[in-house]
Phi, psi and omega in degrees: 000114180283125182272134177291147181265128180267143176304140185298323184216115175272127179288156174278139181251134183291156176278114182275179185298317181299314180294320178300318178294321178298313181298321179295317181298327185255022172070027181261355182233136179202149181294128178241156188272006182211150180244162178306316183297332179297324182285344179287353184273028180288150186271338181192175181200160173231147182287137177262134179244153176278186185297337180265005178086010180276147177294125181274354185071012171249147174236145176273122186267154177228141181238158176293159192302317182294313182291324182297321179298317180291317180295317180301315180298318180295320180291326175295321177294320177298317177302315181297321179291319185287320189248356180220210182258013181086002179296125185275001179297332183281348186301325182297341181261006184249150174223137175273102184284326184200148171233108183252149183237130181268128182265004186243145173092180184284319192278336182044064186281162166259137177249121185251129177254116180251130181242138172277116188287346180282316185239002178068011171291145180223162180213152179250151163216166186241145175243122184225170171284147185277086177271126185301318182296323178294320179294317176301319179298317178297315183291321177295321176298318181297320185276318193257348180258174177287359190246137173270143180236144180245117178209161181226146177233131174218114182054243186263015185239137177242128176250124181239138172288157178284139176259111185283146177159176178268121179310136185304319181294323178293317180297314182298319184285319192250341190235334187300317183296334182273356179289152178288169180300316180292325178294320179296321178296320179292320178296319177300316178300314181296325179292321176301314182292321177296316179300316180295318181297317179296318181297314184295319183261015172055048172261113187263172174059047176269060170291165192301335180273001179255009172219165179237154173260127183245106177273135178231128180281128182226106186055244186255017178221174180246130178259130181253135174235155178244128181234133172291144177234354182234124186239020181296326187260043175278117173056048178240311188286152179269342181277121185297326183296337181293340179269008179237108182305334183299340185266003178264136184298332179296340180258014185303317182294328177290318178296318178299321179297319178300316180296326182280325190258341186237139173275162184303319180297321179293320179300313179297323179297315182291325175297315179297321178299316182293320177298320179295319180297317179297317178299318179295321179293323176299317181292323182282340178236042191301312183296317183293316181292325178293321176298316181294316180295325177298321176296314184295324182294336180257008182253160175256115184237001180198187178270159177300323180296316179295319179298314180297318181296314182290321177302314181297317184291318180294323176298318179297325181285317187267334188057030179259121185296342179295343180269000180278138172063034175280149190244001179209158176297326177297322176296317181296313181297318180300314179294323179297316181291321179288331174299315178295318181293317180299316180297321179296314181293327177293322178293324182289337182289000000 
């Protein structure tokens, strides 16, 4: 299986006026008391290791006493805005247990752990730079996937809620082999649907550490779902395979599982089911998705070379003339989604 090569560094794209207006209209932007750059002023850090002693690529940050007090208060306010109505009465019951910084990847996020001191429950959220492609990815996930996402944007800062689940690489390495035969078949089905969903909405780089496996107990069995957790590579790469998780070597065991557990007819059936679900979500959120696509079509999210390469490849796959001579990633995504919707509506007739 030949693995597609990802560009070494994807640049961050600014939030333009159209996108800013869209975010404001849909309650995604609100004034927050701290910025990403404020958290960069840490005085020192220590490397965090997992239970086996491996470097997690996260470091625990430390701030001087005066700044830490101000930063903690601001982060508690952010928690209140993100998860409640912004009421500051709850701040007295909150504690900032940790502020961790990721040294890997494009976004270099901060991960904040907030604990309720009354019952010891805790929750994470992330502070990142406001990259337009990442924001589009989050919003598309919210509209077109089975999952709702909570995030806020203010000027150059993006606040994201934590997406709970077992990291895909950890699950594949430590848990997949212990699953029952029926669970493996179900996981294979979910990977097919996840692969189709990522391809259709042009979400790239879904290597195993960029998604999570979410197990849910249902009566006497466990239902597994797959959720993306990294949206940096939304509509950037020109290579079509990068938008299909099946082509990454980190997902080889999942692809092998699909081959072992599913017949070709079943695979096609699950792909068709996912396309139908996406079409239904488009119809149920028609105004919102059209507004978002209008923003993307007028935005710059990649290079001209990548746009030309992807346009040509998608045309070769679909043989649909609507994919010829497109000039932006937003145009390609819009045509891809409408291609899925048209096919769904033709079947329904």
